C-alpha positions, 0 to 999 in steps of 0.5 A: 452505481447508476452506470454499473451493470446488473452483475456489478450490483449483484456482487456489491449487494452480496458483498455488502450483506456479508460485510454488514452481518460481520460488522453487526456481530462484531458490534454486538460482541463489543457491547459492554453488556456482553463483553463479560463472555471474554473475561477469563476465570484466571489471568494467564502469565506471559512467557516471552515478549516479541521484538518490535522492529518498528522505529522508535524515537525516544524524544517523543517520550517527553511529548507523551509524558507532557500530554502532547499526542502527535499522530497522523499529522494532528496534535492533541494537547490533553491538559491533564485529561486522558487522551482516551476521553478527548474527541479525536481530530481524525480517524487516523489519529484515533487509530494510532492512539488506540493501536498503542504503537506509540508505546515503543517511543516510551520504551526507547527512552527507558526510564522509570518515568516513561515506564510509569507513564506507560502503565498509567496510560494503559491503566486509563484505557483499561478503566475507560474502554468499558464505557458505551462510547468506546465501540470504535476501540473494539474494531477487530483490526485495532484490537489486533494492533493493540494486542501486538503492541501490548505483547511487544511492550510488556517489559516496559509496562510490567517492569516494577508493576505491582501484582494488582496491575499485573493481573489487571493487565493480563486479564484485559489482554486475555479478554481482547484475545478472546474477543478477537477470536470471536470477531476474526471474520469481521476484520477487513480482508487483506492486511488487517485480517492477516495481522489479526491472525498474527496477533492471535498467533503472537498471543498463543506463543507469548501467553501460558496455557495456549498449546491447544489454541496455538495449533488452531491459530497456526493453521489459520495463519498458514491458510491466510499466508497461502491466500494473501502472499502470492507465488511471486511474493507480492501481496494479493492487494497489489500494494507494495507497502503491504510487504513492509507492513507484514514483514515487520510482524512476520519476522518477529513472529518467526523469532517468537516460534524459535524462542518457544522451541516450536517449529514455525509453520512451513507457510511462514518461512515460505512466505517470508522467503518469497516476499523478500525479493519482492521488496527489492523488486519495487525499489528505485535507485533512491531506495523508494518504492514505486507508487502503485495501488495505495503506496505512499511515502517509503519509510526507508528506515523500516525497509532497511530494517526488514532487508537486514533479515534477507540473507540471500540478498539476491537480484530482484526478479524481473517478471512478477506475473502473479502480482501483475508487475514488470521490472526492466533494468538496463544500465543505470535505468529502471522501469517498473510497470503495472501489468495486472488487473485490479484485485478482488472486490474485498481486497480493492479498497486501496487499489488504484486504476493505474493499469499499464502505468509505469515509473522510470528512474535513472541512478538515484533519481526518479523521472516518471512517477505516479502520484501515490498517496500521502502519509496523512489525510489520505481520505482527502486525497484518496479519490484523486490518487486512485483515478487513472489520471493520477498515473502515467498511463492513458485516460480515455474521455476523462474517466478511469479504467476502473469503476469505484463504489461511490454510494455514500451509505455503502462507502461507510460500510464497505469503503470504496472498493473497485466494482469493475475494471480491466479483466483481460490484461495481456503481457508479453516480454521479450529480448529485442535488439539487445534491449527488453520489449514489453507489450501490454494491453487492457480492456478497461475501456472496452465496455464503455467506449469500445476501446482496447489500450495497447502499450509497447515499451522498449528499454535499450540495452544501455538504458539510455533510451525508452521507446513507447507506443500507445495504440487504441483499437476495437475488439480483435484489432478492429477499427474504433466505432464512430459513434463512441467518444474517443478523446484520449490523454497520454500522461507522464507525471514527473517527479517534483525534483525535475525541471521541465521545459517544453521545446519551442516546436511543441513536440518535446520536453527537456528534463533536467535531473537534480544531478544536472543530467539531461533527458529529453522527451519526444512525441514526434508528430504529436504536440505535448503540453506541460500541465500541473500535477501533484506529487502526493507521496513526498516525505513532507506531504503533497508537492506541486509537480508537472506532467507531460500530456499528449491529447488527441482523438483516437479516430484521428490518431490511433497510434502515439509514439514517444521516446525518453532519451538520456544525453551525456553532459558534454554533448549538446542536447539534440532532438530524437531522430524524426524517424519514429521507432518501430514497436510492432504490437 
């Protein structure tokens, strides 16, 4: 914060004040002494139970029955105690326990034992949640997840239940719904808030006597979808993973409207229709999503489930200007580039400083990647993964192109939003010599170092060659100021399945893909280094990797050319032509 501008400080202060007020009101409402306000006079009856599209594993039911709760990479063995009484090993573990998404594993086993176990665990939470030390369980985003889980798994919990438990369950469920209505504005912006509105919509559709409530929450749902789902189908947070998370709830919600013979709002259908093509936009040939702005390992089974509802199955769009991404596909090669500014402060707690980074894949193999985020222990890696150095782009003076909130007291309240970053990101896309040319630039380093980063990318028509150029200039194309630091590093993080070896002259790298296909990287007159990296988004956790790095000083080298080239298996690997490609900006 010490280096932030007065404008940054003012925005943070206003954001913190709003967040503190909303959080305080939510905690007051969650207090057991006041929770009586949300207790209905008469419990409502459930009319329908929505479908849960998330993958269930029946083998985990026996683990839960034996008191072994494995969430977010942590395992807790209860030894006869309730899991809701045990000190959680991590916040992620606690969130998954209190969200009750694990009920789907018990339902998948489908036995009298698992049904009884589900009722017992739900009953334990109902009995314990009124204690003074359970305020965390009433965090609005967790209440939303719990409402959706209870509604989806109501057939499991209520099957063979006596009337006393049935009324107790519905009474508590109604209390949570009314509490969420009161605290909706305290929910974190972005996916959590939209999920909270969806939870209220689910409740209005599934519970009896909610006709008036359904009208109001449907309007809120339409407003949130219009605000968060961009015209090109991306999410306002710019996180590709948000699309999967939201569609897993939006698709059953549309089915719930149909089950009640209520026309779904037009905004719901339009949002789903826009989001489906964007799922394909971010997918590489191996089915995994590009690693931008908080994306971690791809749950391929969830993506396949969602895409099964895509009737159009159209070709992905190439240009997503509202989301700030570009996609270029030629032959068997795919390039996806981050070409947008960071999202607004309230939506940026997961966003990365990866402007102008790109990922490159050939067939089913990824070549150039970003580091991404792991599936678990995200808090440990988040500050590393969000830095510009964790992306395949240029870092200037070992700093990120965005400033993140670093004040510990404020981080407890706000998380770590982006305070400032690129505000002017220029994008030009055109056909050139049979291939596609992208010309990009951003001003994320302008205020601190007086530098504008320009990047040109040209993918050949056959997809076998990618020419790139990074240029550093002052504002309006002026020369760089002599008084400023000007050390740069052009980084290309490589997927850990690749084998990389530097050429003997130090100007290139040979890359061998798992299918034995060979690519070469050439930096022409610049020397390259192979440095350590870490691939965080592996399905089994972080993995060691390497990165190609070109170091230099912008006053000495204001223009860096580089090329990735594919080689046929039967022909010898030769260095790229020494004549540098022309990529005019």
